[in-house]
C-alpha positions, -999 to +999 in steps of 0.1 A: +077-219-466+080-198-437+104-177-453+075-172-478+043-165-454+073-146-433+075-122-463+037-121-476+030-114-437+051-081-440+040-073-474+004-071-459+014-053-426+034-025-456+001-026-475-022-022-448+001+007-431+000+029-461-034+031-468-040+038-428-019+065-433-037+073-468-068+068-453-050+096-424-041+121-449-077+125-462-098+123-429-074+149-412-077+176-432-115+174-441-119+169-402-097+201-397-117+220-415-149+206-404-141+218-370-127+247-381-165+259-394-181+248-364-156+272-338-162+301-359-204+295-360-207+284-330-188+315-317-199+342-337-236+317-332-234+328-292-229+366-295-265+371-297-277+343-277-285+360-246-302+386-269-327+359-287-325+346-256-337+377-242-368+379-266-378+342-270-375+329-241-353+306-253-316+299-280-317+291-311-293+276-325-282+288-361-298+326-354-272+347-339-251+332-373-274+344-393-284+376-374-244+390-374-237+379-412-263+402-423-259+425-395-222+427-411-234+426-447-260+460-440-225+479-426-211+470-455-236+480-475-243+510-457-201+521-459-202+515-498-223+548-504-209+582-497-233+594-464-225+562-450-186+566-455-189+598-443-198+584-411-179+554-410-151+580-414-165+604-382-171+575-363-132+561-367-123+593-357-138+595-326-129+558-320-090+568-328-095+592-299-098+573-267-074+565-243-060+535-247-089+518-267-072+541-297-041+518-295-055+490-301-082+495-322-063+515-347-038+486-346-062+459-360-080+484-377-043+489-401-045+453-406-078+442-414-073+467-438-039+452-451-056+423-454-087+434-473-069+461-497-032+443-502-028+463-537-025+499-519-007+489-489+020+463-503+010+442-482+015+403-486+039+404-512+054+370-515+092+373-518+126+356-505+149+365-480+180+350-462+167+330-433+180+322-408+217+321-422+233+332-454+229+317-489+197+298-470+163+312-480+129+311-467+096+325-482+085+360-463+056+381-471+062+422-476+040+439-451+051+477-453+076+498-467+092+525-458+127+545-463+156+557-436+173+584-433+197+585-465+163+576-482+168+543-492+138+517-493+136+493-463+110+464-462+090+447-429+085+411-440+069+380-417+088+349-425+059+325-414+070+293-401+063+256-413+039+241-413+020+265-395+021+299-412+002+317-382+028+325-368+069+337-377+093+361-372+096+400-385+120+415-399+133+447-415+160+445-444+168+467-471+149+464-507+181+448-523+181+421-497+148+407-513+142+385-542+103+396-554+090+373-571+052+363-594+040+342-569+005+341-553+000+349-518-019+315-517+009+295-533+033+307-512+011+290-483+005+261-499+048+254-501+046+263-467+015+241-447+028+213-474+067+218-459+081+225-491+060+193-510+045+220-532+071+241-546+061+262-582+090+266-604+085+302-596+106+296-560+131+275-575+142+298-605+140+326-580+171+308-560+206+314-577+230+281-589+261+276-560 
């Protein structure tokens, strides 16, 4: 009888633990996403709050965020026409000549352009590379392509860490050392964040048999 009660209590404990873990798996992603959106909203909103306080005498939550979004949209709208495009190029050329500021500005601009126009730069194409040793494969993103002195193609690739893809290793490899895939960036990110739980067939199909 005691044995039956012990097994029943153990089974109930496992069931409760499994349900609790399931709850965590649902709550943590939602909570993290909400927290990130709140942080982004608060950070952007606080940029113009000093100006709003100077005009209205008090802070108004949300107004700074709304004004910032509208300003960014208007800048994009102006930059999309011929006159605005010329103006942006002129301002860009001026900023690119400022000592010290030039290096930082140019680097940030190139990164942003790589994200916004991947088809033009080849940025973030998903490939497989041997890492951290021979016969082991890792997901990587092509960030640039260039040639060596002999005309051979070299690739700079970012090998992200799992489950946090915002950090990783930057390596320069020869083109023949990578396996190009047709994976989308979204699928690759999902695989990295899930620690391989969500692995598309595109990956397994590219790994050679032992």
